[in-house]
MARSE-961425 format. One record per atom (N, C-alpha, C): x, y, z; residue in one letter. Coordinates in steps of 0.02 Angstrom, whole numbers, plus 32768, in hexadecimal, padded with zeros to 4 digits. Example, Ala and Ser with C-alpha at 12.3 -4.5 7.8 and 13.67 -1.06 7.14 Angstrom:
# residues 2
82947EE48186A;82677F1F8186A;82947F5B8186A;82827F908162S;82AC7FCB8165S;82858002818AS;
***
This chain:
# residues 263
10ED36BAC4AAX;10B83694C489X;10993662C4B9X;10583661C4BBX;10343632C4E6X;102335F2C4C0X;103635B9C4DBX;10283578C4BAX;0FF93550C4E6X;0FC1353BC4C9X;0F8F3513C4EDX;0F8C34CDC4CFX;0F9C349BC4F7X;0F9A3456C4DFX;0F563437C4EEX;0F393417C4BCX;0EF933F5C4C5X;0F0033BBC4F6X;0ED133B4C524X;0ED3337FC556X;0EC8333AC535X;0EA63339C4FCX;0E9632FAC4DBX;0ECB32E4C4A9X;0F033309C4A4X;0F3732F8C473X;0F5632B4C483X;0F65328FC44EX;0F88324FC457X;0F633215C438X;0F8031D9C43DX;0F63319DC421X;0F1E3190C441X;0EEF317AC418X;0EAF3164C433X;0EB8311DC44DX;0E853103C46FX;0E8830C1C48EX;0E99308AC45CX;0E76308BC422X;0E7F3056C3F0X;0EC63054C3D3X;0EE1308EC3C3X;0F243093C3A8X;0F58307FC3DDX;0F4F3098C41AX;0F7D3087C450X;0F7F303CC45BX;0F45301CC458X;0F402FD3C462X;0F672FAFC42BX;0F5E2FC3C3ECX;0F802FA2C3B4X;0FCB2FABC3B6X;0FE12FE8C3C8X;10292FF6C3CCX;104A2FCCC403X;102A2FCAC43DX;10462FA3C475X;10482F59C463X;10132F40C442X;10112EFAC42EX;104C2EE8C401X;105B2F14C3D1X;10912F06C3A2X;10D52F09C3C2X;10E12F3CC3EBX;11212F41C40EX;112B2F07C440X;10F52EF1C45FX;10F92EB8C48EX;110F2E79C469X;10F32E6EC42DX;11062E34C405X;11512E35C3F4X;11692E71C3E1X;11B02E78C3D1X;11DC2E69C40DX;11C82E83C447X;11F02E79C484X;11F32E2FC497X;11C02E09C483X;11BE2DC1C493X;11E02D97C45DX;11FC2DBAC42AX;12232D97C3F8X;11FC2D7DC3BCX;11BD2D92C3B4X;11952D7CC37BX;11AB2DA0C33CX;11A72D7DC303X;11B02D9DC2C2X;116C2DB8C2ACX;11692DF9C29FX;11282E1AC295X;11232E3BC251X;10E92E33C231X;10D92E57C1F4X;10942E77C1FEX;108F2EB7C1EFX;104E2ED9C1F3X;10302EDDC1ACX;0FEF2ED6C1A8X;0FCE2EDDC167X;0FC12F26C15AX;0FED2F45C133X;0FEB2F8DC12AX;100A2FAEC167X;10142FF0C165X;10303013C19FX;1002300AC1DBX;101E2FFBC215X;0FF62FEEC251X;0FC73028C260X;0FE13066C25CX;0FBA30A3C265X;0FD430D7C234X;0FB13110C22EX;0FC83146C202X;0FFB3172C228X;10363156C233X;106B317AC255X;10AC3160C238X;10C83185C208X;1104316EC1E4X;113F3162C213X;1146318CC247X;117F3186C274X;117A3146C29DX;113E3136C2B5X;113630F9C2DCX;113F30BBC2AFX;112330BDC273X;112A3085C245X;1174307AC234X;119930B0C22BX;11E130AAC21DX;1206308BC258X;11F2309DC295X;12113080C2D0X;12033035C2D4X;11C63021C2C5X;11B52FDAC2C5X;11DE2FB4C291X;11E42FD2C255X;120A2FB1C220X;12542FABC233X;126E2FDEC256X;12B32FDBC26CX;12BE2FA3C29FX;12892F90C2C1X;128C2F5AC2F2X;127C2F16C2D2X;12722F15C290X;12682ED6C26EX;12222EC8C254X;11F22EF4C260X;11AE2EE9C249X;11AA2EF3C1FDX;11882EC6C1DBX;117B2ECDC193X;11362EEDC18AX;11332F20C161X;10F32F3DC14FX;10DE2F1DC10DX;10AF2EEEC110X;109B2EC8C0D5X;105E2EE7C0B4X;10602EECC072X;10282F09C04DX;0FEC2EDAC04EX;0FF82E99C050X;0FC22E68C051X;0FDB2E27C072X;0FAC2DF9C07BX;0FBC2DBBC09FX;0FF22D93C07BX;0FF22D94C039X;10232D6EC012X;106A2D85C01FX;10732DC3C035X;10B62DDFC041X;10D22DCDC085X;10AA2DACC0AFX;10C12D9AC0F2X;10EA2D59C0EFX;11282D59C105X;11512D1CC106X;11302CE6C132X;113D2CA7C122X;111D2C70C145X;112C2C6EC190X;11672C84C1A4X;11792C80C1EBX;11692CC0C212X;11412CECC1F4X;112D2D2AC216X;10E52D26C230X;10D82D4CC264X;10942D52C27EX;10752D93C266X;10352D91C259X;10122DCBC23BX;0FF12DF5C271X;0FFA2E37C26DX;0FD42E66C296X;0FA62E8DC268X;0F662E87C274X;0F352EADC24DX;0F342EF5C266X;0F3B2F23C238X;0F402F6AC248X;0F042F84C26FX;0F0D2FBCC292X;0ED92FD8C2BDX;0E9B2FECC296X;0EA22FFBC256X;0E69300FC22DX;0E3B2FD4C21CX;0E552F97C225X;0E2D2F5CC213X;0E342F4AC1CAX;0E1A2F0FC1B8X;0E1F2EF6C173X;0DDD2ED5C160X;0DD12ECAC11FX;0D952EA6C10AX;0D952E5EC122X;0D5C2E3FC124X;0D542DFBC13CX;0D7E2DC9C113X;0D852DD7C0D2X;0DAA2DA9C0A7X;0DF42DA3C0BBX;0E0F2DD7C0DBX;0E552DD5C0F1X;0E5E2DA1C127X;0E2E2D9CC155X;0E312D68C189X;0E312D23C169X;0E092D1BC134X;0E062CDAC112X;0E4A2CC8C0F4X;0E6C2CFAC0D6X;0EAD2CEDC0B8X;0EE12CDBC0EDX;0EDD2CFEC126X;0F0C2CEFC15DX;0F012CA8C176X;0EC32C94C17DX;0EB42C4FC193X;0ECA2C1BC160X;0EC12C2CC120X;0ED52BFDC0EBX;0F202BF0C0EEX;0F462C24C0FDX;0F8F2C1DC102X;0FA52C03C147X;0F762BFEC175X;0F842BE5C1B9X;0FB82C10C1DCX;0FB32C51C1D2X;0FE02C80C1F4X;0FC52C90C239X;0FF22C9AC269X;0FDD2CB2C2ABX;0FC72CFBC2A3X;0F8D2D0BC2BFX;0F712D4EC2B5X;0F632D70C2F8X;0F772DAFC2FCX;0F692DDAC336X;0F3F2E15C31CX;0F032E1BC335X;0ED42E4CC31BX;0ED82E8EC342X;0EF72EC1C323X;0EFD2F02C344X;0EC62F32C32DX;0E922F18C30DX;0E5B2F43C2F8X;0E3F2F67C335X;0E362FA8C32EX;0E192FD0C365X;0DD52FB3C378X;0DC72FAAC3B8X;0D862F8FC3CDX;0D4A2FB7C3B3X;0D532FF8C3ABX;0D1C3020C38FX;0D0F300DC346X;0D442FFDC322X;0D3D2FE8C2DCX;0D1F2FA2C2D9X;0D352F76C305X;0D1A2F32C308X;0CCE2F33C314X;0CB82F63C33CX;0C702F6AC349X;0C4B2F7AC307X;0C692FA4C2DDX;0C4A2FB5C29DX;0C492F79C26FX;0C7D2F4FC271X;0C7E2F13C248X;0C432EE6C25BX;0C352EE1C29BX;0BFD2EB9C2B3X;0BBB2ED3C298X;0BB42F16C297X;0B772F35C27DX;0B712F27C232X;0BAA2F2BC20EX;0BAA2F1FC1C6X;0B942ED7C1B7X;0BAB2EA7C1DFX;0B972E61C1D5X;0B4D2E58C1E3X;0B352E7AC217X;0AEE2E76C228X;0AC32E93C1EFX;0ADB2EC9C1D0X;0AB62EE7C198X;0AAD2EB3C160X;0AE22E8CC153X;0ADD2E57C121X;0AA92E24C133X;0AAB2E0EC173X;0A7C2DDBC18AX;0A342DF2C187X;0A292E33C191X;09E52E4EC191X;09CE2E65C14BX;09FB2E5EC11AX;09EA2E75C0D7X;09E52EC0C0D1X;0A0C2EE3C0FBX;0A092F2DC0FDX;0A402F4CC0D2X;0A332F8AC0BFX;0A662FB2C09DX;0A942FD0C0D3X;0AD42FCDC0C8X;0B042FEAC0F7X;0B1C302DC0DDX;0B0D3063C101X;0B2630A6C0F0X;0B6130B5C11DX;0B9730CCC0FFX;0BD430DBC126X;0BE83124C119X;0BE9314CC14EX;0C023190C149X;0C4E318FC152X;0C7131A2C11DX;0CBA31A0C122X;0CDC31A9C0DFX;0D1D319EC0DEX;0D4631A4C0A2X;0D4A315FC082X;0D2E3157C047X;0D2B3115C026X;0D7030F8C018X;0DA43123C016X;0DE7310BC008X;0E0F30FAC047X;0DF23107C080X;0E1530FBC0BFX;0E1130B0C0D1X;0E493093C0EAX;0E49304CC0FAX;0E143037C12DX;0E043064C15CX;0DD03052C18DX;0D8D3048C16AX;0D7B3075C13DX;0D3B3070C119X;0D3B3033C0EBX;0D733027C0C9X;0D772FECC09EX;0D6F2FACC0C6X;0D8A2FACC103X;0D822F72C12FX;0D3A2F69C143X;0D182FA0C154X;0CD12F9DC168X;0CA62F80C130X;0CAF2F9BC0F4X;0C892F82C0BAX;0C972F38C0AEX;0CD42F23C0BFX;0CE82EDEC0B5X;0CC92EAEC0E6X;0C9F2EC6C113X;0C7D2E9AC143X;0C322E96C135X;0C1C2EB3C0FEX;0BD72EAAC0E9X;0BD62E8FC0A3X;0BA62E64C095X;0BA22E46C052X;0B662E60C02CX;0B442E8FC049X;0B092EAAC029X;0B162EEEC009X;0AE12F12BFFDX;0AE62F55BFDEX;0B052F86C00FX;0B302FB2BFF7X;0B502FE3C022X;0B5C3024BFFCX;0B65305AC021X;0B72309BC003X;0B9C30C4C034X;0BD230E2C01AX;0BFE310BC043X;0BF53154C02FX;0BEE317FC060X;0BE631C7C052X;0C1331EFC081X;0C2D3226C067X;0C5A324FC08EX;0C3D3290C0A7X;0BFF329EC093X;0BDF32DDC0A7X;0B9432D7C0A1X;0B703308C0BBX;0B283309C0B6X;0B11330BC06DX;0B343331C043X;0B223335BFFCX;0B2932F2BFDAX;0B5D32CCBFEBX;0B66328ABFCDX;0B30325ABFE5X;0B1B3261C024X;0AE53238C03EX;0AA43248C01AX;0A973288C010X;0A5A329CBFEDX;0A593284BFA5X;0A94327BBF88X;0A993264BF43X;0A88321ABF3CX;0A8931F5BF73X;0A7931ADBF72X;0A3131A4BF5DX;0A253175BF31X;09E23169BF16X;09B7313DBF43X;09D33125BF79X;09AD30F9BFA6X;09BA30B0BF97X;099F3083BFC0X;09A9303BBFB5X;09903024BF71X;09AF2FEFBF57X;09982FD3BF18X;094F2FBEBF1DX;093D2FA4BF57X;08F72F93BF66X;08E12FC0BFA0X;08AF2FEBBF95X;089B301CBFC8X;088C2FFFC00CX;08772FC0C00EX;08642FA2C04FX;08A02F8CC078X;08DC2F8EC05AX;09182F77C07EX;09252FA5C0BAX;09372F86C0F3X;094B2FB0C12CX;098E2FD1C120X;099E3004C146X;09DC302AC13EX;0A02302AC180X;0A423018C17DX;0A6F301DC1B6X;0AA23054C1A5X;0AAC3083C1D3X;0ADB30BAC1C7X;0B1030BCC1FDX;0B4F30BFC1E9X;0B8730C4C217X;0BB630FAC1FFX;0BE5310EC22AX;0C173140C217X;0C5D3126C224X;0C8A3137C1F9X;0CD1312BC205X;0CE13148C24AX;0D0B3126C271X;0D16313AC2B6X;0D323181C2BCX;0D52319AC287X;0D7031DCC28AX;0D4A3210C260X;0D0B31FFC24DX;0CE4322DC224X;0CD7326DC24CX;0CD132A5C228X;0CC632E5C24AX;0C8232E6C26CX;0C8132F4C2ACX;0C4532EFC2D5X;0C0B3319C2BAX;0C193359C2AAX;0BE33385C293X;0BC4336CC252X;0BED3350C225X;0BD23334C1E7X;0BA632F8C1F5X;0BBB32CEC224X;0B943293C234X;0B5032A6C252X;0B4E32D8C27CX;0B0F32EFC299X;0AE03307C262X;0AFB332BC231X;0AD23343C1F8X;0AB63307C1D1X;0AE132D7C1C3X;0ACC329DC19BX;0A9A3272C1C1X;0AA4326BC202X;0A763243C22BX;0A303263C22BX;0A2E32A5C232X;09EE32C8C232X;09CA32BFC1F0X;09EF32C1C1B8X;09D132B7C176X;09B53270C170X;09DB323FC187X;09C631F9C182X;098631EDC1A9X;0981320AC1E4X;09463200C20EX;0907321BC1EDX;090E3251C1C7X;08D5326EC1A5X;08C43249C164X;08F73232C141X;08ED3217C0FEX;08E131CBC0FDX;08FD31A7C12EX;08F6315FC130X;08E1314AC176X;08A03145C17FX;08853139C1C2X;089830F4C1DEX;08AC30C6C1B1X;08C03084C1C7X;090B307DC1D2X;092E30B5C1CEX;097730B3C1D4X;098D30A8C21DX;09BD307BC225X;09DD3071C266X;0A203096C264X;0A2730C7C28FX;0A6330F2C28EX;0A8D30E2C2CBX;0ACC30D0C2BFX;0AFA30BDC2F4X;0B3030F2C2FCX;0B36310DC338X;0B693140C345X;0BAC311EC351X;0BD33117C31CX;0C1130F0C320X;0C51311AC31FX;0C4B315CC322X;0C873186C329X;0CA33178C36FX;0CE3316CC374X;0CFF3156C3B4X;0D013191C3E5X;0D01317EC426X;0CFE31B1C45BX;0D3831E2C457X;0D7331C9C447X;0DAE31F4C444X;0DA73228C40DX;0D893213C3D5X;0D7F3241C39DX;0D4E3278C3B0X;0D173265C3D0X;0CE63297C3E7X;0D0932CAC414X;0D2E32B0C445X;0D4F32DDC476X;0D82330AC455X;0DAC32EDC429X;0DE13314C408X;0DC2334CC3DDX;0D90333AC3B6X;0D72336BC389X;0D4F33A3C3B0X;0D2F3391C3E7X;0D0D33C4C410X;0D4033F3C42FX;0D7833D7C447X;0DAC3401C464X;0DCD342DC42FX;0DD73411C3F3X;0DF43439C3BCX;0DC53472C3AAX;0D843464C3ABX;0D513498C39DX;0D5734D1C3CFX;0D5C34C0C40EX;0D5F34F2C443X;0DA33517C444X;0DD834F0C440X;0E1B350DC446X;0E2C353CC40BX;0E163529C3D0X;0E263551C394X;0E073597C397X;0DD2359EC3BEX;0DB135DFC3C4X;0DD6360EC3F3X;0E0835F2C416X;0E2F361BC445X;0E753629C42AX;0E85360FC3EEX;0ECA3611C3D5X;0ED03636C393X;0F0C364FC386X;0F1B366EC346X;0F34363AC314X;0F4A3601C32EX;0F6435CBC304X;0F583589C328X;0F433557C302X;0F3A3513C31DX;0F6934E3C2F9X;0F9334C0C31EX;0FC13490C302X;0FAB344AC317X;0F9F341FC2E5X;0F8B33DAC2F2X;0FC533ACC2DFX;0FDD3386C30FX;10153358C303X;0FF93313C2F4X;100C32F8C2BAX;0FF432B6C2A8X;100632A6C260X;0FF93269C24CX;10093253C208X;0FE23279C1D4X;1004328DC19EX;0FE132B3C169X;0FAA328AC148X;0FB03247C14CX;0F7D321BC12DX;0F493204C160X;0F4E321EC19DX;0F203209C1D2X;0EDD322EC1CDX;0EA73207C1CDX;0E653225C1CCX;0E59324EC20BX;0E703234C245X;0E6A3259C284X;0E89329DC27FX;0EC6329FC264X;0EEB32DFC25FX;0EC63310C233X;0EB232FAC1F8X;0E923327C1C8X;0E4F3341C1E2X;0E2A3317C206X;0DEA332DC222X;0DF43363C256X;0E29335CC27FX;0E363390C2B1X;0E4933D2C290X;0E7033CEC25BX;0E82340BC236X;0E44342CC219X;0E173404C1FDX;0DDA341FC1DFX;0DAE3441C214X;0DA93422C24EX;0D81343EC284X;0D9E3480C29BX;0DE03481C2A7X;0E0134BDC2C0X;0E0134F6C28CX;0E0534E4C24CX;0E0A3515C216X;0DCA353FC20FX;0D943529C22EX;0D573550C22CX;0D5C358FC255X;0D8E3591C283X;0D9335C9C2B1X;0DD635EEC2AFX;0E0A35CCC296X;0E4C35ECC296X;0E7835CAC262X;0EB435E3C258X;0EE335C2C22CX;0EF73580C24BX;0EF6354AC224X;0F063507C23EX;0F3634E3C20FX;0F6834C3C22BX;0F9A349FC203X;0FA7345BC224X;0FC1342CC1FCX;0FD433EBC218X;101E33DFC20BX;103E33BEC23AX;108533ADC234X;108F3366C24DX;10C13344C231X;10D23302C24AX;110C3305C27CX;113C3331C26EX;1176333AC29AX;11853384C2A1X;11B43394C2CEX;11C833D9C2D9X;11E533F9C29AX;120233CFC270X;122033E8C232X;11EC3406C203X;11AD33F4C20CX;1178340EC1E0X;11613454C1F4X;1174346AC22FX;115E34ACC247X;117E34E4C21EX;11553515C20CX;116D354EC1E5X;116C358CC211X;11A435ABC21DX;11A735E7C247X;1177361FC230X;11693621C1EFX;113C3654C1D4X;10F6364FC1F3X;10E23612C205X;109F3609C220X;10953630C261X;10CB363CC285X;10C63657C2C9X;10CE36A3C2CDX;10DA36C3C294X;10E2370CC294X;10A0372EC2A8X;10A33756C2DCX;1068377BC2F3X;10383750C31CX;10493712C328X;101D36E5C34EX;102936EDC399X;0FF336F5C3BEX;0FF736FDC406X;0FEA36BAC42AX;0FB93695C410X;0FA53656C432X;0FA2361DC3FFX;0FC435E6C410X;0FC535ABC3E6X;0FA43570C409X;0F77354FC3E8X;0F583513C403X;0F7A34D6C3E3X;0F8534A2C40AX;0FA63466C3F1X;0F7D3429C403X;0F6D3401C3D1X;0F4D33C1C3DDX;0F76338DC3B7X;0F6A334DC3C6X;0F913318C3A6X;0F6932D8C3A4X;0F7632B1C370X;0F57326FC36AX;0F8B3238C374X;0FC8324BC388X;0FFF321BC391X;1017321AC3D8X;
***
């Protein structure tokens, strides 16, 4: 059996930065609490917790003598206010690509613009983005959902459009093209991170050469699921978190396996 490993497999820059930041704090003896899981990787989160890290559901759950690490997905602006109110030491592990979108969201508020976000409305990254604008906003997960939008409450309002950093590239291109035709005053920001573009393009190419594509990553990870969706257009594609998830039945009759990873 021939196994081809994707060159782009592994942590992206933003996740790698947040993980190193948290482990560095532990090595220096800091008491650390993350707001929600640091990343969508159950094994890494379990390792952090074994080393003493508390995974707090909200700011109120953080003990007074602990320092807060904001997860890589980012948080709404109100969370920073709560952290400051409690006077907790804060380390911001928000991915720089996500922080850039937060800045755009705040600018949309200042300009009185509608903020359109391409992404999963239930994902913490998207919830964080929406939490940085105080004006009108709309989240859509596909071109059909975008077309279903009735437009700004006031037609003269400008439109700002961004994408979740892990949004599927081909879908974003379709949505961007529609926005350019339908809303001539729309400002469209290409906010899908570089690592996502590269990973998805490689998964697109690699899956066309394989009988099976295996994506290693968290089952709740948007990055992981997007890679599976891209690969599934050309071949059978599955996701696993650990070796224990592998099913021998998948490999019967398979000559070439492609492997990518978000961890």
